[in-house]
C-alpha positions in Angstrom: 152.2 70.6 210.8 149.8 69.9 213.5 151.8 72.7 216.0 151.0 75.0 213.5 148.0 77.4 213.1 146.8 79.6 210.5 148.0 82.9 212.2 151.7 81.5 212.2 151.5 80.2 208.5 150.4 83.4 207.6 152.9 85.1 209.4 155.3 82.8 207.5 154.1 83.5 204.0 153.9 87.3 205.0 157.8 87.2 205.2 158.5 85.2 201.9 160.3 87.4 199.4 160.4 87.6 195.6 163.8 86.4 194.8 164.0 83.0 193.4 166.1 80.7 195.4 168.0 79.4 192.6 169.6 82.3 190.6 169.1 82.0 186.8 171.2 83.5 184.1 169.7 85.1 181.2 169.1 82.7 178.5 170.9 83.0 174.8 169.6 81.8 171.6 172.4 79.6 171.7 171.5 77.7 174.7 168.0 77.0 173.5 167.1 73.2 174.0 170.8 72.8 175.4 169.4 69.8 177.3 167.9 68.1 173.9 169.3 65.4 171.6 168.5 67.9 168.4 169.3 67.1 164.6 172.2 69.3 165.0 173.4 67.5 168.2 172.8 64.3 166.1 174.9 65.6 163.4 178.1 66.3 165.5 178.0 62.9 166.9 176.5 60.8 164.1 177.5 59.7 160.7 175.6 61.7 157.8 174.0 58.8 156.5 172.3 57.8 159.9 171.4 61.4 161.0 169.6 61.6 157.2 168.1 58.7 158.1 166.9 60.1 161.6 165.6 62.9 160.2 163.4 61.0 157.6 162.0 59.1 160.5 161.2 62.4 162.3 159.9 64.1 159.6 158.1 61.7 157.5 157.9 58.7 159.9 159.6 56.7 157.9 160.9 53.2 159.7 164.5 53.6 161.3 167.1 50.7 160.0 167.3 48.5 163.1 171.1 48.0 162.2 172.0 51.7 163.4 170.5 51.7 166.7 173.8 50.8 168.2 175.4 53.9 166.5 172.6 56.2 167.9 173.0 54.6 171.3 176.4 55.4 171.4 176.2 58.9 170.2 173.5 59.4 172.8 175.5 58.1 175.5 178.5 60.2 175.0 176.8 63.4 174.5 174.5 62.6 177.7 177.7 62.0 180.0 179.3 64.6 178.2 176.2 66.7 179.8 176.7 65.0 183.2 174.0 62.4 183.0 174.6 59.2 184.9 171.4 57.0 184.4 168.6 56.7 181.4 165.1 56.0 181.4 162.6 55.3 178.9 160.0 58.2 179.6 156.6 57.2 178.7 153.3 58.1 179.1 150.7 55.7 181.3 146.9 55.5 181.2 147.1 57.3 184.4 147.4 60.6 182.9 150.8 61.4 183.8 154.5 60.3 182.8 156.5 57.3 184.2 160.3 56.4 184.4 162.5 53.8 185.5 166.4 55.0 185.6 169.0 52.7 184.8 172.5 53.5 185.5 175.4 53.9 182.2 177.0 50.8 184.3 178.0 47.2 183.7 180.8 44.8 184.9 183.5 43.6 182.4 184.9 40.1 183.2 187.6 41.4 185.1 184.9 42.7 187.2 185.7 46.5 186.3 183.3 49.1 185.6 182.1 49.8 182.4 179.7 52.6 181.1 177.2 50.7 178.7 174.5 51.9 176.7 173.4 49.7 173.4 170.9 49.8 170.8 168.9 47.3 172.3 168.9 49.6 175.6 167.5 52.4 173.1 165.2 50.8 171.0 163.0 49.1 174.0 162.9 48.2 177.7 160.2 45.9 179.8 158.6 47.2 182.7 155.7 45.7 185.0 152.4 46.7 183.0 150.0 45.4 185.6 150.7 48.2 188.4 149.7 50.6 185.9 146.0 51.3 184.8 145.1 48.9 182.1 141.3 48.7 182.3 141.5 45.0 182.0 144.6 44.6 179.5 146.8 43.3 182.1 146.1 41.4 185.1 148.5 41.2 187.8 149.7 37.6 186.8 150.2 39.4 183.1 153.0 41.9 184.1 154.8 41.9 181.2 155.1 45.6 179.2 157.2 46.9 176.9 158.5 50.3 176.1 159.6 51.2 172.3 161.7 54.3 171.5 159.9 57.0 169.4 162.4 58.7 167.3 160.1 61.6 166.6 160.5 63.0 169.6 163.9 63.8 170.8 165.5 62.4 174.1 166.4 65.0 176.5 168.2 65.5 179.9 166.1 65.9 182.9 168.3 67.5 185.7 168.4 67.6 189.6 169.9 68.8 192.4 172.5 65.8 192.4 172.7 64.8 188.4 171.0 64.1 185.2 168.9 61.6 183.7 169.0 60.6 180.1 165.0 60.7 179.2 163.7 58.9 175.9 160.4 59.3 175.0 158.7 55.8 174.0 155.6 54.1 173.7 154.3 51.7 176.1 152.6 48.4 175.0 151.4 45.0 176.7 153.1 41.5 175.9 150.1 41.3 173.5 150.9 44.4 171.4 148.1 46.4 173.0 148.6 50.1 173.5 148.9 50.6 177.5 149.7 54.5 177.0 148.5 57.7 175.6 151.5 58.0 172.8 150.7 55.1 170.9 147.2 55.9 170.0 148.1 59.1 169.2 150.9 58.3 166.9 148.5 55.9 165.0 146.1 58.8 164.7 148.5 60.9 163.3 149.3 58.4 160.5 145.6 58.2 160.0 144.8 61.9 159.5 147.9 62.3 157.1 147.1 59.9 155.1 143.5 61.3 154.7 145.1 64.6 154.0 147.6 63.3 151.4 144.6 61.5 149.5 142.5 64.9 149.5 145.3 66.9 148.3 146.0 64.5 145.7 142.2 65.3 144.4 143.3 69.0 144.4 146.3 68.1 142.3 148.9 69.2 144.8 152.1 67.7 144.8 153.3 65.2 147.7 154.4 66.8 151.0 154.5 66.3 154.6 151.3 66.6 156.8 151.7 67.9 159.9 149.4 68.2 162.9 150.4 71.0 165.1 149.0 72.2 168.6 149.6 74.8 170.8 148.6 74.0 174.3 147.7 77.0 176.7 148.3 75.7 180.8 146.4 76.9 183.4 147.2 76.6 187.0 147.0 78.0 190.6 149.7 78.9 192.9 149.7 78.9 196.6 152.0 79.2 199.3 153.1 75.6 200.6 152.7 76.6 204.4 148.5 76.8 203.3 148.6 73.9 201.4 150.1 71.5 204.1 147.1 72.6 206.4 144.7 72.1 203.8 144.0 68.0 203.7 142.0 68.0 201.2 144.4 69.7 198.7 147.1 67.3 199.5 144.7 64.2 199.1 142.6 65.8 196.0 143.9 68.7 194.9 140.8 70.8 195.5 139.5 72.6 198.3 136.4 70.4 199.5 135.5 73.4 201.8 135.7 77.3 201.9 133.4 80.0 202.2 133.8 82.6 199.5 135.6 85.8 200.5 133.8 88.9 200.0 136.3 90.0 197.2 137.7 87.3 194.9 137.7 87.9 190.9 134.6 90.3 191.1 136.7 93.3 190.1 138.7 91.7 187.2 141.7 93.4 188.6 143.7 90.2 188.3 143.5 89.6 184.8 146.4 90.4 182.9 147.6 92.7 185.8 151.3 93.2 187.0 152.6 90.2 187.9 153.8 90.0 191.6 157.6 89.7 192.3 157.7 86.5 193.6 155.5 84.9 191.2 157.7 86.4 188.3 160.8 84.8 190.1 158.9 81.6 189.8 157.8 82.0 186.1 161.4 83.1 185.3 163.2 79.9 186.6 160.2 77.9 184.7 161.2 79.5 181.3 164.8 78.9 181.9 164.1 75.3 182.7 161.7 75.0 179.4 164.7 76.9 177.6 167.0 74.1 178.1 164.4 71.4 176.9 163.8 73.5 174.0 160.5 74.1 174.9 159.3 77.2 173.2 157.3 79.0 176.1 156.1 82.3 174.6 153.4 83.9 177.0 152.8 84.1 180.6 150.1 86.3 182.6 148.3 86.7 185.4 144.5 84.4 184.7 140.9 85.7 185.7 140.9 84.5 189.3 143.1 85.7 191.7 146.3 83.2 192.2 145.5 81.7 188.7 148.2 82.1 185.9 148.7 80.8 182.6 151.4 79.6 180.3 151.6 79.0 176.3 154.1 78.0 174.1 154.4 78.2 170.4 152.7 75.9 167.8 154.8 72.5 167.3 154.4 69.2 165.7 151.6 67.3 167.8 153.5 64.4 169.3 156.3 66.7 170.6 153.9 69.5 171.6 152.0 66.6 173.7 155.6 65.7 175.2 156.5 69.2 175.8 153.1 70.1 177.8 153.8 66.9 180.1 157.3 68.2 180.9 155.5 71.7 181.2 153.4 70.5 184.0 156.2 68.8 185.6 158.7 71.6 185.5 155.9 73.9 187.0 155.4 71.4 189.8 158.9 71.2 190.3 160.0 74.9 190.5 157.2 76.0 192.2 158.4 73.7 195.2 162.1 75.5 195.0 160.1 78.8 195.8 157.9 77.3 198.6 154.8 77.4 196.5 152.4 74.8 195.5 150.9 74.6 191.8 147.5 73.4 191.6 146.5 72.1 188.2 143.1 70.6 189.1 140.2 71.7 187.0 138.5 73.6 189.9 140.6 73.8 193.0 138.6 76.7 194.2 134.6 76.9 194.7 133.1 80.4 193.2 136.1 81.3 191.3 137.3 80.2 187.2 138.6 76.8 187.0 141.5 76.2 185.1 141.6 74.4 181.7 144.0 73.5 178.8 143.1 74.7 175.7 144.1 73.0 172.8 144.9 74.7 169.4 144.9 72.2 166.9 145.5 72.9 163.0 146.7 70.9 159.8 149.6 72.0 157.4 150.3 70.5 154.1 153.9 71.1 153.4 154.0 74.7 153.6 150.1 75.4 153.2 148.1 75.9 156.2 144.8 74.3 155.1 142.8 75.9 157.9 144.2 79.4 156.9 142.1 81.4 154.2 143.9 82.5 151.2 143.7 85.2 148.7 143.2 82.9 145.5 140.4 80.5 144.4 142.2 77.2 144.9 143.6 78.0 148.3 140.4 79.2 149.7 138.8 75.9 148.2 141.1 73.7 150.2 140.7 76.2 153.2 136.7 75.5 153.0 136.8 72.1 152.3 138.9 71.1 155.2 137.0 73.6 157.4 133.6 71.6 156.2 135.5 68.4 157.2 135.7 69.5 160.6 132.5 70.8 161.0 131.1 67.2 159.9 133.6 65.6 162.3 132.3 67.7 165.3 128.8 67.3 164.4 129.0 63.4 164.2 131.2 62.6 166.8 130.7 65.4 169.4 130.0 62.7 172.0 133.7 61.4 171.5 135.2 64.7 171.9 133.0 65.4 175.0 134.3 61.6 176.6 138.0 62.3 176.5 137.2 65.5 178.4 135.5 63.4 181.1 136.6 63.6 184.4 135.6 64.3 188.3 137.7 67.6 188.0 136.2 68.5 184.7 132.6 68.1 186.1 133.2 71.0 188.6 134.3 73.1 185.5 132.7 72.8 182.7 129.5 75.6 182.0 130.4 78.3 184.1 133.5 81.1 184.6 134.7 81.1 181.1 134.7 77.4 180.5 132.8 76.3 178.0 129.6 74.2 178.4 129.3 70.1 178.1 127.4 70.4 175.0 129.9 70.9 172.0 129.5 73.3 169.5 131.3 75.1 166.9 132.1 79.0 166.9 132.9 80.3 163.5 132.3 84.1 163.7 129.5 86.2 161.7 131.9 86.6 158.6 132.6 82.7 158.0 129.0 82.1 158.7 128.0 84.0 156.3 130.3 82.4 153.7 129.1 79.0 154.8 125.7 80.0 154.4 126.4 81.1 150.7 128.1 78.0 149.9 124.5 76.4 151.2 122.6 78.6 149.1 125.0 77.8 146.1 126.3 80.9 145.7 123.0 82.8 144.6 123.3 85.8 146.8 126.0 88.7 147.9 127.7 88.7 151.2 126.8 91.5 153.5 131.0 91.8 154.2 131.8 91.6 150.7 129.9 92.2 147.7 129.6 89.2 145.0 128.9 86.0 144.2 130.9 83.1 145.7 131.7 79.9 144.1 134.0 77.7 145.5 137.0 77.2 143.2 135.6 79.4 140.7 134.9 82.9 141.9 137.4 84.3 144.5 136.5 84.0 148.5 135.9 87.4 149.8 139.5 87.9 151.5 139.3 87.0 155.4 142.1 88.7 157.5 143.1 86.6 160.4 141.2 88.0 163.0 138.0 88.4 160.9 135.6 88.0 163.8 135.7 88.2 167.4 136.3 85.5 169.9 133.6 83.5 172.0 134.9 82.3 175.4 132.0 80.4 176.0 132.3 78.4 172.8 134.0 74.9 173.2 135.5 74.4 169.5 135.9 77.9 168.2 137.8 78.8 165.1 140.4 81.4 165.7 142.3 82.5 162.4 144.3 79.5 161.2 143.2 76.9 163.6 140.3 75.4 166.0 140.7 76.4 169.7 139.1 73.1 171.8 138.7 74.9 175.2 136.7 72.0 177.1 140.0 69.7 178.2 140.8 70.5 181.6 144.2 71.4 183.3 145.1 68.5 184.5 144.4 66.1 181.3 146.8 64.9 178.8 146.5 66.7 175.4 146.9 63.0 173.9 143.2 61.7 174.2 141.5 65.0 172.7 143.8 65.1 169.8 143.8 61.5 169.0 140.0 61.6 168.4 140.1 65.1 166.4 142.7 63.3 164.1 140.7 60.5 163.8 137.3 62.1 163.2 139.0 64.6 160.8 140.7 61.9 159.0 137.1 60.2 158.5 135.2 63.3 157.2 138.5 63.9 154.7 137.9 60.5 153.4 134.0 61.1 153.0 134.8 63.8 150.8 137.7 62.1 148.8 135.4 58.9 148.0 132.9 61.4 146.5 135.5 63.7 144.9 137.5 60.8 143.2 134.4 59.8 141.6 133.7 63.5 139.8 135.4 64.1 136.7 138.0 66.3 136.1 135.9 69.1 134.1 133.6 69.0 137.0 135.5 69.3 139.6 134.4 72.5 141.0 130.8 72.2 140.6 131.1 68.4 142.3 133.0 70.3 144.9 130.4 72.8 145.4 127.6 70.0 145.7 129.5 68.2 148.3 130.2 71.2 150.8 126.8 72.3 149.9 125.4 68.5 151.2 127.8 68.8 154.2 126.7 72.0 155.5 122.9 71.6 155.0 123.3 68.3 157.2 125.7 69.6 159.9 125.3 73.4 160.5 123.4 72.7 163.3 126.6 72.2 165.2 127.4 75.7 164.5 126.6 78.4 167.5 128.2 81.9 167.6 126.4 83.1 170.5 126.1 82.6 174.4 126.9 79.0 175.2 125.9 79.7 179.1 122.5 80.9 178.2 119.5 78.7 179.1 118.0 79.3 175.8 121.2 77.6 173.9 120.6 74.5 176.2 117.0 74.4 174.9 118.0 75.3 171.6 120.4 72.5 171.7 118.3 69.9 172.3 115.9 71.0 169.6 119.0 70.2 167.3 119.8 67.2 168.5 123.1 67.9 170.1 124.0 65.6 172.9 124.5 67.4 176.4 126.6 65.0 178.6 126.7 67.1 181.9 129.2 64.5 184.0 131.3 62.2 183.6 128.9 59.0 183.9 127.1 60.4 180.9 130.3 61.6 179.1 132.2 58.5 179.1 129.0 56.0 177.8 130.1 56.8 174.2 133.0 55.1 174.2 131.4 51.8 174.5 129.3 52.7 171.6 129.4 50.2 168.5 129.6 53.0 166.0 132.3 54.9 167.7 134.5 51.7 168.5 134.1 50.9 164.7 135.4 54.2 163.7 138.6 53.8 165.9 139.3 50.1 164.8 138.8 51.2 161.0 141.5 54.1 161.2 143.6 51.5 163.3 144.0 54.0 166.2 142.4 51.8 168.7 141.0 48.0 169.0 137.8 47.4 170.9 139.7 45.7 173.6 141.9 49.1 173.8 138.4 51.1 173.6 137.0 49.1 176.4 140.0 49.3 178.6 139.8 53.3 178.3 136.0 53.3 179.4 136.9 50.9 182.3 139.9 53.4 183.3 138.0 56.4 183.0 135.0 54.7 185.4 137.1 53.5 187.9 139.4 56.6 188.3 136.0 58.7 188.5 134.6 56.1 191.3 138.1 56.3 193.3 138.7 60.0 192.8 135.0 60.3 194.5 135.6 58.2 197.3 138.8 59.5 198.3 137.1 63.0 198.1 134.4 61.4 200.2 136.9 60.2 202.8 138.9 62.7 203.7 135.6 65.3 203.6 134.6 62.8 206.3 137.8 63.3 208.1 138.3 66.9 208.0 134.5 67.4 209.0 134.7 65.0 211.9 138.1 65.8 213.3 138.9 69.5 212.3 135.6 71.4 211.9 133.6 69.8 214.3 135.6 70.3 217.2 136.5 73.7 216.5 132.7 74.5 216.0 132.0 72.5 219.3 134.6 74.8 221.2 133.0 77.8 219.7 129.6 76.8 220.8 130.5 76.0 224.2 132.3 79.6 224.6 129.2 80.9 223.7 127.2 79.1 226.2 129.7 79.5 228.8 129.5 83.3 228.4 125.7 83.4 228.2 125.7 81.1 231.6 127.8 83.5 232.9 126.0 87.0 232.0 122.8 85.6 233.4 124.5 84.4 236.5 125.8 87.7 237.4 122.3 89.2 236.9 123.3 91.0 233.3 120.9 91.5 230.7 122.5 93.4 228.0 124.1 91.0 225.3 122.3 88.0 226.9 119.7 87.9 223.5 122.4 88.2 221.3 124.3 85.2 222.8 121.2 83.3 222.8 120.6 83.8 219.0 124.5 82.8 218.5 124.1 79.7 220.3 120.9 79.0 218.5 122.7 79.5 215.1 125.7 77.4 216.1 123.7 74.4 217.6 121.5 74.4 214.3 124.8 74.5 212.3 126.2 71.7 214.7 123.2 69.7 214.0 123.3 69.9 210.0 126.8 69.3 210.4 126.2 66.0 212.1 123.7 65.1 209.9 125.5 65.7 206.7 128.7 63.8 207.8 126.4 60.9 208.8 124.8 61.1 205.4 128.5 61.0 204.1 129.7 58.2 206.2 126.6 56.2 204.4 127.1 57.4 200.9 130.8 56.0 200.9 129.4 52.4 200.2 126.9 53.6 197.5 126.5 55.3 193.9 128.3 58.2 192.9 125.2 60.4 192.9 124.9 59.8 196.7 128.4 61.0 197.0 128.4 63.8 195.3 125.0 65.2 197.1 126.2 64.1 200.2 129.9 66.0 199.6 127.7 69.0 198.9 125.3 68.8 201.9 128.4 68.5 204.2 130.1 71.4 202.3 127.2 73.7 202.8 127.4 72.9 206.7 131.2 73.7 206.8 131.3 76.7 204.8 128.2 78.2 207.0 130.2 77.4 210.0 133.4 79.3 209.0 131.1 82.7 209.1 130.5 82.0 212.9 133.7 80.3 214.4 136.2 82.7 215.8 138.7 83.6 213.0 141.4 82.7 215.0 140.1 79.1 216.0 139.1 78.1 212.4 141.3 75.2 211.7 141.9 75.5 207.7 143.6 78.1 206.0 140.8 80.5 204.3 140.0 81.3 200.7 141.1 85.0 201.4 144.5 83.8 202.5 145.3 81.3 200.0 144.1 83.3 197.0 146.0 86.5 198.3 149.0 85.5 200.1 151.4 84.7 197.6 
């Protein structure tokens, strides 16, 4: 890498063509999910009784008879071997935010020493791995290494392929020897159970027949693509996922010409292969497009059951990275890989279904609208009471750079409803005494008809953190690299608490007074919690002032944002709903804290190395060349150009002094608090970026923004 320079890299990148290195045959409908152990596959390989039991587990979370584990394992093994698999792994999601897997071969030895292909129910149901080598926040020590993986039958097994074979992946939970959750899946599953119980209880108040509760998620994934040649010449990208230095080019996203623009052939080839891989994994990738910033893109799947959608999002991120590498590209999922342009988020579109009824979709009859408005008010109350928790699970060093600008929502959590729904909410608060400017007539919950609300009754608000968008809430604060698990775990739990609050009161209301009682409950909720509703510009300074007057928390950085994880009332909420214990809550705080400090120190260390070993020599060389030119001109008795050379040398000299002072400050900051590191990093960035405009372009050692963002 050291023998290459920017000019050579640009030349190589320019010769890249748009064809995919691995040809992709067109996918057929019958091929969808061909590498997934789907219910249809189960039916072919398992007895009907076992298949029916598995369906009950998948659809309703009912326990599976352990006696059938061997039959399921044998069927899974036979299917996987037929698909070319040689190994199996328990695929889990530790607290480092990624996925983990340990591969074991379908291999055993008989007494005669002959090889056997084995996979038992015991292999399927659980496994053991080293728990102390993953982040645990104090739940596990090095001498307490035992950890267990436990099969999650609600998320189907699948096959991951590579160039020389395939592996059967079994989605699992991961817990410690003491039973504490060491992963992101276990608390998510607990929260799904909690909100399901609360929804069922509330629907009983509305006299609805028992039905399956399903939490759904559609996760929009944003990412950047850059050529691998540029990536390998940027130590900051390799080490941290973001550019610590880089002067903004004259043109980046100001002309708004990239968003939804024509997709370049090379990127389209990459996207096509990604979608083919996802197709085989049964992941319903629906939308692809250019995002706002140059070299930024988005992929969005169809809505799915929450647990499955989270697993699929983790797979989407992996497939994006793997396929990018095949195309000599690198997929960047840092929240802010490039300074001055849009960052990347992961918009979580969350909703609730009860049987065939979408609880967040307005209807045309009073009863259905009463259910919709009750669910809506429960969410409003939940977000207002627990906005600090929602902010906590979006905290991170990367998101600190993203939130609050360039179409990312601010750190202040608020809800956008739009004018029409807000008018309806205000009517309920007033008790239905006035008409709506959108629809005439009085409104009483469950008695008179709610004015019909089309799916797109309101405009969209791209600055709102938590926006109602027709039949779901879109939470825009999560960062691109973050797992969807923590965010949705919190949403489920706080909504469950609010649904139970309403049920507690409704269950005491006489049946003959149900509508009036419900009207009063919703009216009180709106009166107490409407402060969280804001339909305006979340970027405006006026909103920051207004939010302060309303008492809404403004947790602007990670250190402030993770503090609510230690609050007694938040811990009691998670404990009460069986989602996280106190020790598990404390562990999450410690993990967030450690990760934040470690990332900052890594950024500080690599910034110091780049500034001193790459930028400083280039700047000194430029300064020396200018000074030599000035000396030679004067020695030759020339006057023309000398004043310009003096000014140039002066500017370079001052910039060199600033760089030296900044790097000295950065070196000292490595041993200090995070505030000192952040300030020193910012000062060093300014010094380096100033020199980028002064050093001879051919001698600048790092690929520039104008190259990385436009040559792909």
